[in-house]
N, C-alpha and C positions, 0 to 999 in steps of 0.2 A: 283101424280104418283101412279099407281096401284101396287099391289104386287101379285105375283103368289104363290099359295100354295106350290109348289115345292121349292121355294126359301126361305121360312120361316125357315125351319130347317137347310138347307145347307148354308144359308147366315149369315151375321152379324146382331146383334140386334141393331146396331147403326142406329137411325132414323126409326126403324121398327114400333115403337108405332104409329107414325103419319100416317102410311100407312096401318095399319091393318083394317081400316074402310072398305076397299074394299072387305074384306072376309065375307062370311056369317057365321052364328053361327055354322053351321055344319062343315064348313071348319076350323073355329077356334078350334073346338073340335078335329078335325083330326090332326091339327098342334100340339096341346098340347100333344096328345097321341104319335105322332111321335117324338117329342122332348124328351119326357120321355123315349121312347125306345132308342133313340140315347145316352142319358145320361147313361143308363144301359150298353150299348155297350161300350162306352168310359171308364166307370168305370172298366169293366172287362179287357179292354186293358191296363189300367194303372196298375192294380193289377198284371197282367202277366209281364209287362215290369219291374216294380219295383222288383218283385220277382226274375226275371232273373238277374237284376243288383245286387241284394243282394248275389247271388251265385258267381258273378264275379265282386266284388267291385274294383274300381280304387282308386287312391290317393285322389280324391275329396270326395268320399264316405267314405273312411277310416277316413279322417280328420274331417268329420261331425259326427262322433260317430254313424255311421250306415246309411242305406239307407233311413230310415224314417225321420231322422233329416235332411239329405241332401235334400230330397224332399220338406220338409217344408221351408228350407232356400232358395230354388230356385223357389217357387211358393207362392201363397197367403194362403196356408194351414197352420194350427196351427201344432205344433210339435206332439201333441197327435193324430191328424188326420193322419199325415204322418206315424206315428208308427203303427196305426191301419191298414193302407193299406199294409204296409210291413208285419205285423203279419198275415193278412188274406192270403196273397200270400204264406207264408211258411206253414200255417195251412192247405191249400187246397192240398198240395202235396200228403199226404197219402190217400186222399179221392177223387179219380178221378170222381166218380159219382156226388159228390157235385160240383167239379170244372167244370165239363162239363155243368151242369145246369146253373151255374153262368156265364160261358163263353158265352152261347147263349142268355143271357139276360132274362132267365125265373126265376131268383132268385135274389132278391135284395142284396145289400151289407150287410145290417143289418141282414137279414135272413140267409145269408151264415155264418155270424159270429156266430149266435146262433147255427146253425147246427154243425159247426165244433167244437164249444165249448162242445156240448154234446158228439160228437164223441171222443174227446180227453179225456173227463172225464165222461165216462158212469156210470150208477148206478152200485154199487159194486156187486149187485146180478145178473147182466146181463151177460149171457155167450157170448163169442166172436162170435159164429156163428149167434147170433141174431142181430148183428150190421147192416148187409146189409139190412135186413128187416126194421129195425128202421130208417135207412137213407131214404128208400123209403117212409115211412110214413111222415117223416119230409119234404122231398122234395115235396110231394103231398100237404102238408099244406102251403108250401112256394111258390108254383108255381101258375101262373095265376093271373088275375086281381082281383080275390076275396081273394087273400092271404093277411093276416094281421099278425102283430106281435103277437096279442092275440091268434090267431089260432096256430101259431108255438109254443108259450109258453105253450099252453094247451096240445099239443101233447107231449112236453117234460115233463110236469108235470105228464101226464098219464103214460108215459113210466117209469118214476122214481118210480111211485107207483106200477106198474106191477112188476118191477124187484127189488123192495125194499128188502134189505138184513136184516136178523134178527140180524146181528152182532152189528151194530151201527144204532140206529134210526136217521133219518135226523136231528131231533132237537138237537141231541148230537154230531153230526159230525163236529168236529172243522176244518176238511180239507176243508169244504165249506165256512169258514169264509172269508169275503172280506170287505175291507174298501177302498173307493176311495175318494181322496180329490183333487179337481181341482179348479183353479181360473177361473173366468168368464171374459168376455171382459170388463165389467165395474169395475173390480178390486175386486169383492166379491169372496167368496169361497163357493163351493157346496160340501157337504159331503153326501156320500151314502154308506151304510153298510149293511151287511148280516151276522149275528152272530148266534152261537149256543145258546141254551136256557140258559145255565149257564152264559155265558158272558153277554147275554141280561139282566139276572137277576141282575148281579153285576152292570151293567150300570144303570138300572132303580132304584136300591136301592141307588146308589150314587147320582142320580138326584132327588130322591123322596123329600127330605127336601128342595131342592133348587128350585123346580118347583111348589110348592104349591102356590095357590092364596094368595096374601099378601094385606089385606085391608090398605087403607091410615090411618094416625093417626086419622082423623076425622070419620073413619068408612066407608068411600066410598069404595065400592067393587073394587077389582082389575080389571081394564079394559083390561088387556092384554089377548090375546087369548092363548089357550093351547100351540100352536106352539111357540108363542113368549116367554111364560114362560119357555118352555123347552130349547129354544135357550139361554135365559139369564142364566138358571141354568147350561148349558153346559159351557158357558163362565166362570162362577164362579168356576166350577169344575176344569177347566184347570188352572185358575189363582191360586187356592189354591195348586194344584199339583206343579206348577213351583215355588211357594213361599216356600213350606214346604217339598216336597218329596225328597228322595235320587234319583236324576235323572241320575247320572253318568255323562259322558262327551259326547259332540257332537262337532266334528271338533276342539278338543283341549280345549273346554270350556264346562261348564255345560249348558244345553239348557235353553235358556231364550229369551226374546224378545230383539233384537238389533235394535236400531234406530239410523241412522247417520244423522247429520244435521250440517250445518255451524254455527259457534258461533254467527255470526251476525244475522242469521235467528232465532236463539233461544232467541235473545234479547227480553226483555219485550215489547219494543215499535216496532210495525210493520214497522215504518218508517225506522228503521235501516236495516231491511231485504229488503226493497223496494228500497234502494239506487242503482241507475243504475251503472253497471260495464262498463269498457271501451269496445268498440265494437271490440272484438278480433275475431269475427266470430260466426257462429251458435253454435259451441261447447261451447264456453265461455258463451253464453247467456243461453243455456240449463243447464249448470252446475251451474249457479247462481240462478236457480229458487227457489222461497220461499217455499220449501217443505222439509220434512224429507224423509228418505229412509230406508225401511226394507229389509234385505237380501233376504227373501222369496218372498214377494209380491210387492216390489218396493215402489212407492211414497206413502207418508203419509202426510196429511195436516199439516201445521205448528202449527195450533191450537191444534190438537190432539197430536203432538210431544211435545208441551209445557206442555200439561196436563200430559203426561207421565214423563216429566222432573221434575215435582213437587215431585215425589217419586221414585227415581231410583238411581242406581250406575252410576255416570258420569265419563267417561274416556275421557281424552283430547289427541288428536292426532295433532301434529304440522305439518302444510302443507307448501310447498314452493309456489312460485308465480304461478306454474302450477297446483296447487291442489294435488300434490303428497306428501305423508307423508315423513317427515324427518326420518332418521334412528334412531333406538333405540337398545341399548345394543348389538352390534355385538360381534363376537369372539367365539361363540359356534356353533357346527354342527347343533344342533336342534334349530328350531325357537322358540323364547321365546313367552310368552303370549302377551307381549307388541308388538312385531313385528307382530304377527298374527293379532292383532287388527288393526295395521297400514296397513297390506296387504289387509285386508277386506275393509278398508276405501278407498284404492286406486283401487283395482281390482273389487270389488263388486261381487265376485264369480270367476268362471273359466275364465281366461283372454283370452283363445284361441278364435280366431275370430269365431263368430256365435254360441258359446256354451252358453247354458242357465242354467248351473249348479250353484246352490246356494252356498254360502261360507261354510256352514256346511259340504258339501260333497266334499271339495277340499283339496289338499295337497299343502304344500309349496315346490316348486321345485327350486333347485339351477340351475341357468342358466349355470354357469360354475361349474361343479361338485366339491363337497367338496374334493374328493380324488385327484382332479387336482389342488388344491389350491384355489378353489372358496370360498370366505368368506361368512359368514352368515350375509349379510347386505342387506338393501332394494334394492339396485341397482343390486343385484345378485339373487333376489328372485322374484318368480311369483306364483300366485295361479293357479293350474291346477286341474281339476277333475281327478278322478282315471283313467278314460279312456284315456284322453289326456296325463296324466302323464305317463301311461304305454306305450303309443305310443312313447313318447320321449325317454324312457329308453330301452324298450324291443321289440317292434314290429318289426318283421323281415322285412328288407328292408325299414324301416321308420326312424331309428335313423340317425340323421344328415341331413335329408332332409329339415325339418323346422328349421329355425334359429331364436332365440329370442334375441333381442337387447333392451336395455334401451335407449330411445330416449332423445333428448334434453329437453323434457317435463318431464323427470324422470319417464316415464311410459313405460310399455313393448310394443314392436312392434314385429310383427311376419313376417318373410320373407318366402314365400312359395317356394316349389321346382319348378324347370322348368316344371315338368309334369303338374302342376296346373296353374302356371302363368309363361310363358316363359320369361317375362320381370322381374319377381321376384320383383314386387312392394311391399314395406313394408305395412303391414296391421296393423291398430291400434288394441289394445286389445278390447275384446268384450265389447260392450256398452249397452247390453240388460238391465242391472240393474242400469245404471247411470241415474241420475235425472237432 
């Protein structure tokens, strides 16, 4: 079956690969260009729609901690990508010239982000009346098929030098400091930073002794690359800090590495961990996987967990048949350290459906308020991030709409309001971090 060029962009990609042989090379090039233009158009449409939704959020958006998280939860986007889309829509509002160029598809998403970032934080020495001309220069670099990110960044760098202020040199401007830490799809972590000279000097000084080439005992030269030595040194620096520094508290505890694992999985013989469980459904099978669990980054191999277990503080949390922690030391309004450990083992972070907040950023919420006679016991407690905790207590028009119940499995369940689910089907606690 042949394929018409007009159907390539407007139709589905299902089965298309097997029919493209009928197009000439020129037609394939045209189709690729038209598809790219269509992507730019739809990207602009999505940004505009999401921005309008952020100005008029309904219960579903509010419950998702913002329109960016809602978009990610209802599409195949990652949360960070959903937030970027929402952030660009809001950032374009004060700069109609940039928005207009983006809306017609003459400026890519990435270039629009760079331009509005410059507009929001221009060089300190730049007068306000110079901004429109700077926007024109940036849009010229970002428009057309010859536009590249390098060109846009070069224009930004040039403008920063032209309007450089004598007050604070860029190398000493701590307001420009940035550090981004993100997990990748394969479970690793990417770190990107931009620091002032003094902070950089402190970091390099701290890493200096830890990153030097270290020959083997027999004199064999260190085979590690410079990047590998720096990574090893950075790991050692963090380990020494957590072991020795006055770190304060984080989520009620001093910050350290938490790893959760079933006792049988931690057993010396792997056969103990591999013993099959009764077939109670997919949930039971998943919860019995032979892995550890980290509150921030999720699954950790059992071999690495056992390695950490050789030199650690070991806390024991007793669980019932459903895997929910049994109660510990009730009777006080404030949650005890033992109860918080048990809550983390049960909820793995914010329990609100769809929330990805880690345990360190959560509060222990009384399902039945303490002032109304609610006890500080496991079956009356649930971990909620500050955003969802605030929604339950203070958000106008939100209090009482969502109902939290502890189910027969001794785990929290959330009943949505009729505006979100007319049937009000109970939803299980968030399972993002469960193994």
